[in-house]
C-alpha positions in Angstrom: -28.6 16.3 -28.6 -32.3 16.6 -27.7 -34.3 19.1 -29.7 -34.8 22.5 -28.0 -38.3 23.9 -27.5 -39.3 26.2 -30.3 -39.1 29.2 -28.0 -35.3 28.9 -27.5 -33.9 28.6 -31.0 -31.3 31.2 -30.3 -29.5 28.8 -27.9 -29.1 26.0 -30.4 -25.8 27.4 -31.9 -24.4 28.2 -28.5 -25.1 24.7 -27.1 -23.9 23.0 -30.2 -20.6 24.9 -30.0 -20.2 24.0 -26.3 -20.9 20.3 -26.6 -17.3 19.2 -27.6 -15.8 21.3 -24.7 -18.2 19.8 -22.2 -17.3 16.3 -23.3 -13.6 17.2 -22.9 -14.4 18.4 -19.3 -16.2 15.1 -18.5 -13.1 13.1 -19.5 -10.9 15.3 -17.3 -13.1 14.6 -14.3 -12.9 10.9 -15.0 -9.1 10.9 -15.3 -8.8 12.9 -12.1 -10.3 9.9 -10.2 -8.4 7.1 -12.1 -6.4 6.3 -9.0 -9.5 6.0 -6.9 -9.9 2.3 -7.5 -6.2 1.7 -6.8 -6.6 3.6 -3.5 -9.7 1.6 -2.7 -7.8 -1.7 -3.2 -4.8 -0.5 -1.2 -7.1 0.5 1.7 -9.6 -2.3 1.7 -8.5 -5.4 -0.2 -4.9 -6.1 0.9 -3.0 -9.3 0.7 -1.4 -10.8 3.8 -3.9 -9.3 6.3 -3.9 -11.2 9.6 -6.2 -14.2 9.8 -6.9 -13.5 13.5 -8.8 -10.9 15.5 -5.8 -10.4 17.8 -5.3 -6.7 18.4 -1.5 -7.0 18.7 -1.3 -8.7 15.3 -3.4 -6.0 13.7 -1.4 -3.3 15.3 1.8 -4.7 13.9 0.2 -5.1 10.5 -1.1 -1.6 10.3 2.1 -0.1 11.6 4.1 -1.9 8.9 1.7 -1.4 6.1 0.3 2.1 6.7 -3.0 3.3 8.1 -2.2 4.7 11.5 -3.8 8.0 10.3 -7.2 6.3 9.8 -9.2 5.7 12.9 -11.6 3.2 11.2 -10.5 0.7 8.6 -12.4 -2.1 7.0 -10.6 -5.0 5.3 -12.3 -7.3 2.8 -11.2 -10.7 1.8 -9.0 -10.6 -1.3 -10.8 -13.7 -2.6 -14.0 -11.5 -2.8 -12.5 -9.0 -5.2 -14.7 -9.9 -8.2 -17.8 -9.9 -5.9 -16.9 -6.5 -4.5 -16.4 -5.1 -8.1 -19.8 -6.6 -9.0 -21.5 -4.3 -6.4 -21.0 -1.5 -8.9 -23.0 -3.4 -11.5 -26.5 -4.6 -12.0 -25.4 -8.1 -11.0 -24.3 -7.2 -7.5 -25.6 -3.8 -6.5 -28.6 -1.6 -6.1 -28.6 2.2 -6.1 -28.4 3.5 -2.5 -28.1 7.3 -3.4 -26.1 9.5 -5.7 -23.0 7.5 -6.8 -23.4 5.0 -4.0 -24.3 1.3 -4.6 -25.4 -1.1 -1.9 -24.5 -4.8 -2.3 -27.4 -7.2 -2.9 -25.7 -9.7 -0.6 -23.9 -9.2 2.8 -20.1 -9.5 2.9 -17.9 -10.6 5.8 -15.0 -8.3 6.6 -12.8 -7.1 9.5 -13.2 -3.6 10.9 -10.2 -2.2 12.9 -10.7 0.9 15.1 -7.6 2.7 16.4 -6.5 5.8 18.1 -5.8 8.2 15.2 -2.0 8.8 14.8 -0.9 6.4 17.5 -1.8 3.0 15.9 -3.2 2.0 19.3 -5.9 -0.5 18.5 -9.3 -0.1 20.3 -11.1 -3.0 18.6 -10.9 -5.6 15.9 -14.3 -7.0 14.8 -15.5 -9.4 12.2 -18.7 -8.0 10.6 -21.2 -9.2 8.1 -23.1 -6.4 6.4 -24.2 -5.1 3.0 -21.4 -3.0 1.5 -22.1 0.6 0.5 -19.6 1.7 -2.1 -19.0 4.8 -4.2 -18.7 3.7 -7.8 -17.2 5.6 -10.7 -16.5 4.9 -14.4 -12.8 4.3 -14.8 -11.4 3.0 -18.1 -15.0 2.2 -19.2 -15.6 0.0 -16.2 -17.7 0.8 -13.1 -15.4 0.3 -10.2 -15.5 1.0 -6.4 -13.5 4.0 -5.3 -14.8 4.5 -1.7 -16.0 2.2 1.1 -18.9 4.0 2.9 -19.7 3.0 6.4 -23.0 1.2 7.1 -23.5 1.7 10.9 -27.2 1.1 10.6 -26.7 -2.3 8.9 -28.8 -1.1 5.9 -30.1 -3.5 3.3 -30.8 -2.8 -0.4 -34.3 -1.6 -1.3 -35.7 -4.3 -3.6 -37.5 -1.5 -5.5 -34.3 0.5 -6.1 -32.7 0.7 -9.6 -29.8 -1.6 -10.2 -26.3 -0.1 -10.5 -24.9 -0.2 -14.0 -21.6 -0.9 -15.6 -21.2 1.1 -18.9 -20.2 -2.2 -20.6 -23.5 -3.7 -19.8 -26.1 -3.0 -22.5 -29.2 -3.6 -20.3 -31.8 -0.9 -20.6 -31.2 0.9 -17.2 -31.8 4.6 -16.9 -28.7 6.8 -17.3 -29.2 8.4 -13.9 -28.0 5.3 -12.1 -24.5 5.1 -10.6 -21.8 4.4 -13.3 -24.1 4.8 -16.2 -22.2 6.8 -18.9 -23.4 10.2 -17.4 -22.1 9.6 -13.9 -18.7 11.2 -13.6 -18.8 12.9 -10.2 -16.1 12.3 -7.5 -17.0 10.0 -4.6 -19.4 11.3 -2.0 -17.6 12.6 1.1 -19.3 11.3 4.2 -18.5 8.9 7.1 -16.2 6.1 5.8 -14.6 3.0 7.1 
């Protein structure tokens, strides 16, 4: 704990008493999102996705594997799993904002747009863009929990901080996504 300014000594015992309970609350927040990575995998890195851009094939796939309730879905190649996970570390990602990391390199993926609730496919497109992912500490690893849309085809800022995995001991400020202090749930904005 950092020393308090000399003008606030009366707070020292209160803060000292609160520290264990605050640490307990942090672990509760983390455990609340433990399934975020599993949901991310289920939504975006599935096995057996069609290897075509044919709308009928994708409609069958989504109807049989779930997803008719989501109007925009993006599917990453399962062979890119380790590279996708690396976006949440200093090896593969830069801080975009808050708990979002943007990949250093572009990824190729398929985006399927459908009529919500009907599974009627409007378009199937192969895209190549930098990924923007919400990253959270789960089981002492920094992992993706949300795929954020990148409609402006943004690229990482070379001057931005690197994202950090808590297992990496590099001297990166603790305010970066997935440093030990980051425990917030994923940002809720436009997603794919």
